[in-house]
N, C-alpha and C positions, 0 to 999 in steps of 0.2 A: 504493500500500500504506500509506504513511504517513497519507494523508488518510482512508483507510478506518478505520484504527486510531483516529485523532483523532475521527472522527465517531461511532465506537462508544463511545468514552469519554464524549463529550459527551452522547450519547443516554442513557447509563447514569446520568450525573449529573443531567441535566435531560430527563426524558421529554417527548415532543412535546406531550402534553396540558397541560403547564405552560408552554408558550411564551407564551401570552397573559398569564398571571399574571406571568411574568418581565418581559415587555415593559412591563406596567403599573407594576410595581415600579421598573424603571429610570426610567420617565417621572416617577414621583412623586419619586424621589430627585433627578433633574435639576431639576425644578421647585422643590423645597424648597431645594436648594443655590443656585439662581439667586436665589430670594427672600432667602435668608440673606446672600448677598453684597452685597445692597443696590444702589442706583443708582450708576451711574458718571457722572462729570461729562461734560457735552456741550460744555464750554467749552475754549478754548485761549488762550494768551497768550505773547507774546514777552517774555522777561525779561532780555534783554541790557541790561547797564549798571544793572540793579536790584541793590541790595545787600540781602541778607536775612540776618538774624541768627536762628539756630536753637538753642534750648536743647534738651537731651535728644537731641542730634544723633547719639548713638552707641547709641541704643535701636533695636530693629527698625523702628519707625515712623519714627524720626528719620533713619536711614540711607537708607531707601527714599525719604523726602521729599527729602533732599539730592540723591540721584541724579536724581529727577524734575525738580527745579529746575535742577540742573546741565545736564541735557539741553536745557533751554530757555534756556541762556546766562546764568543768574543768577550773580552774585558772592555767594558764601556764606561766612558766618562761623559755624562750628559750635563750640559750647562743649563742652569735654571735661573730665571730672573728672581724667583722667590727664595727666601732662606731655606737651606737644606733641611732644617728641622720643622718647616711648616707642614701642616697636616696634609695638604694636597701632594706635595713632593714626596713625603714619606710613604703615603698610601700607594702612589703610582709606582715608586721604586720597589716597594715590597711586593706589589702585585706582579710586576714583571719578573722579579726574582722567583716567586713561587710558581708562576705559570710556566716558566722556562727552565726551572731547576738550575739556575745559574746565579750564584751569589756574587759574581764579579760585575755587578751593575751599581755604579756610584753616581751621585749627583754632586755638582760643584756650583756654588752660587756665583753668578757673573751677570751683571747688568749690561747687556749688549748695546744699550743706548748711551753708555758712559765710557769714555776713553780711559778714565781713571780705573774703573772696575775691570775693564779688559786688560789693562797693563798689570794690575794687581794679580789677576788670575794667571797670566802668562809668566809673571815673575815667580809666583809660587810653583808653577809647573817646572820652570827652568831650573830652579834651585832645589827641587825635590830630589831625594836620594834615588827614587825610581821615576824616571821621566821618559820612559820608552813610549813612542807613538808609531803605530803602523799605518794609521789612516786618520785623516781629519775630514769630516763631512760637514760642510757649511750648509745646513738645512734651514737656517733662519730667514734667508732671503727668498725662499720659494713662496711663502704665503703672500697672497695678493694684498697690495697696498693701494687703497683708493676705491671709490664706488662709482658706478655709472649713474646712480640716482642722486639727484641734487639734495642739498641740505646738509647741515652739520659742518664737518671740517672741510676746508677749502683745498684747492690744488696745491698751494704753496706749503700748507701744513703737512700734507701727505708727502710732498717732495722732501721735506726735512726728515721724515721717517725713512724714506728710501735712502737718502744720503747717509743717514746714521748707520743703517744696516750694511751698506757697501763699505763704509769706512771701517766698520768693525771687522769685516772679512779681510780687508787689506792690512789692517794693523796686526791682526792675529797671524797672518801669513808671514809678515816681516819679522815679528817677534819670535815665532816658533820655528822659523826656518833653520836657525843655528843647530837645534838639537836633532833636526832631521838630517842635516848635512854631515854631522859627525857620527851618525849611525853606521853600523857595518854595511859595506856596499852590497853584501849579499841579501840584505833585507829589502823586501818589497814594500815600498811606502807609497801611499796614494793620497792626493789632495783632491777632494771632490767638491765642486761648487754646484749647488742645486739652485736652479734659476726658474723663473716663471716662463710660461709658454708664449709670451707675446713678443719674443725677440724678432720675429719676422716683420712685425709692424714698424720696427725702427730701422730696418736695413736700408731703405731708400734715402733716408735723411740722416743716417748716423754720422756723428762727428765726435772727436775726443773732447771738444769744447762744448759741453752740454749747456753752459751758461748762455750761449748764443742761440741754441736750439729750443730749449724747454720753455722760455717765456712765450714763444710763438705756438707751442703745442699745448692745446687745451685738452686733448684727448688723453684719458687715463691709459688707454692701450699703448699709445706712443710713448708716454712717460715710463710705463712699466717695461715696455719693450726696450727702451734705451738703457734702463738699469740692467736688464737681463743680458743684452748684447754687450754692454760695456764689461760686465764680469766675464763673459766668454772670451772677449778680446784680451782682457787682462790675464786670464788663465792660460791662454795660448802663448802669450809673451813670457809668462813665468816659466813655461816649459822650454822656451828658447834659451832663457837664462840658465836653467838647470842643465840643459844639454850642452851648453858652452863651457861648463866647468871642466877641470882637468880630467883626463881619462882614468884617473884613479877611482872615479865613481863607478866605472864599469866592473862588474864582478869578474874575478878570474875564472877561466874555464878549465877547471880540473874535475876530478871525479866527484868531489863533494859539493862543488858550487853549481850555480845555475848555468845552463847552456845559453850563450848569446846567439840568437837566431840571426840578427843583423844589427850592428851598432849604428846603422843609418836610420833604423826605425826608432831606436831608443838609446840615448847616450848616458842617461842617469837612472839610478835605481829609484828615484823619486818621480812619480808620474802625476801630473796635474790634469784633471779632466773637468769639463762642464757637463751637467746633466739637466735636461728639461723633462720633468716627469709628465707633462701634459696638463690637461684641464681636469682637476679633481673637484668634487663637490665641496669637500670640507675646506680646502686651502685656497681654492680659486674662486668658485662660483659664490660661495657663502659670503666672503668679504666683498666680492664684486657687487653683490646686491645689498650690502650693508646689513646682512643677517647674522654675521658673526658677533658674538657678545663681546669680544675683545676689540672690535672695530670701533673707531671713534664715531662712525656714522650709524651705529646700530640703533634700530628702533623696532618696536613691536610690529608695526605694519610691514616693515621690510622682512622681518622674520616670517610673518604670515604669508607674504608673497612667496618666499622661499619654499614654504611648506606646500603651497598650492602648485608650484612648479615641479614638485618632486617626481611625479610620473614621467615627465619629459626629461628631467635631469638624470634620473636613474638609467635612462636609455642612452642619452647623448653625452654624458660626462663620465669620468672615471671614478671608481671607488678609490679609497686611499691605498688599498692593497694593489690595485692595478697600477696606480701612479708610481708606486714604490719599485716596480719591476725594473725600470731603467737604472735606478740608483743601485740596486742589487747587481745588475748586469755589469756595471763598470767596476764594482767591488769584487766580483767573482771571476771575470775574464782574466786569463793569464796574460802577462805582459810579454813583450819580445824577449825578456830574460826568463826563459822557462826551461825546464828539464826535458831532456830527450833530444835526439838529433835525427830521428827517423823522418821519412818523407811525410808520413801521416801527421806527425807532430808539427812539421813545418807548414802544412796546409791548414792547420787549425786556426780558427779565428783568434786573434790576439787584440789586446787593448791598444788603441791608437793614442799615444801621448799627446796632450794638448787639444784633443778634439772635442767637439760638441756632440753629445749623444741625446737622442730622443727616440722613444719606442725601441730601445735596445739596438739602435743602429746609429752610425755616424751621420750627422747632418752637415751638408756642404753648403755654405753661404757665400755668395759673391757680394762682398761689401764694396760699394763704389769707391774709387780712389779718392784720396783727400784733395780738396780744393787747394789751389796755390796759396790762398790766404792762411790756411791752417798748417801748411808745411813749415818746419823750422828753417830759419834763415841759413843755418850752416849746411843744410842739405844741398843747397845750390852749389856748394863748393866741392862736393864729392861726386864721384862717378856712379857709385852705387848706393842704394838706400841703407845697406847694412855696414858700410865702411866706417862710419863714425863710431860705431859701437863694437864692431867685430862680430856681430850676430848675423847668421845667415838669414836671408829673406826667403822664406818658403812660400810667401804669397797667400797663406791661409788666414782667414778672418781679418782681412785688411792688410796683411803683411807686417814686416818688422817695424816700419815707420809708424803705422797705426798703433801697434801694440806699445811701442816706446812712448808715444805721446799720451796714450791712455794711462800708462804707468806713471809718467811724470805729472799728469793731471791729478792722479790719486795722491801723489806725494804732496802736492800743493794743497789739495782739499783736506788732507789729513791734518796738516798744520793748522788750518783755519778751524777745523772741527775741534781740535784739542784746545785752541785758544778760546773758542766759544763755549767751552764747558762751564757750568755754573761755578762761581767762586769757591763754594764749599767743597767741590769735587777736586779742585786744583791743589788743596792742601795735602801735604805729604802724610801718608798713613803708614803705620807699621805693617810689615808684611808677615802674616802668619803662615806657618807651614801648611801645605795642602791637606785638606781632610781626606780621609780614606773611606769614609762611610757617609751615608745619608741620614 
């Protein structure tokens, strides 16, 4: 009787003549959703005894990343803006430890909006007795900054937030690079910059001098894209600098060390990569609509709109686990320094140093050449773009000149950022030893 009633109701809602249409509709939705979720990594890696530093560890992507790495045995240091003894931080850390059976998950307090706090954390790490780092994942810049809906915080306020996040990444790279450079050359070290997916919007108008571009750009997508693309160019130039270091960085090829497939592919045991995880509901769409509670533009009606759009967002955007796949891919892929010399091993996919990855594959961007007004004056006196620095010009992501100008611009902005810090932050503070627990 119950089945007959259910069949009658179903036939009333969906007559039999529409069965084929319904089946095709479901098939289209499944295919579109599978395409929107992107590729999943086909790699795996044992991370036991590897120490990984994660910024933005308490964002949706960051927490999912920490859990994925912890399941593979990694020793994780997650930076938290809140005190490590706060209820939220303690609960999250304990939960990840219990669910992954990994006790090597720790939190360190570091306010990523404060240059003083960033320097204090880096000093604690540099002076610690154990300061090994096998990877640094800068996940704090992935989360969308700015909303497409008017009201609340303006464009310039959001731009300050973007600038602060980028300066934090650059400052931490320059401060922590010394301990990475003195690590044994056989150690596989990776620096991963996680950026938002709007980099393509900034390609046509990209310039190292964002001060001239951004006042004219009112679009949130262009401003976010410029931030993302700038970090990709910086990361590529960082790899050029690392590859230009003395050949002592190349591991020796004996029976116990890694086999060098080609020193033209990788000259340093430190690999810098940029990753764009794509459009995720939690870290991209929610802040974009002002529905994220941490967003300055948050409001209840924006959150209600986000809930109403959920059926479409579930199909057209990524879950956090799907967005994470590209980050895991660049952490799991073997580098050109890998064991084995067989033909099969040589044909295996390896990580491309300095590249931009999205959907578990390399993205190739043709950034327009710099206008003459943006080129440094000394370049006119040299025959090649790389002659003034000794760095080869591979032409990728704008080439060596573009990367150098972006790096120099970061150095200038970093000084301004530190000078603009609140007076109370500029006072010297005693440096405590790093904590080992949360």
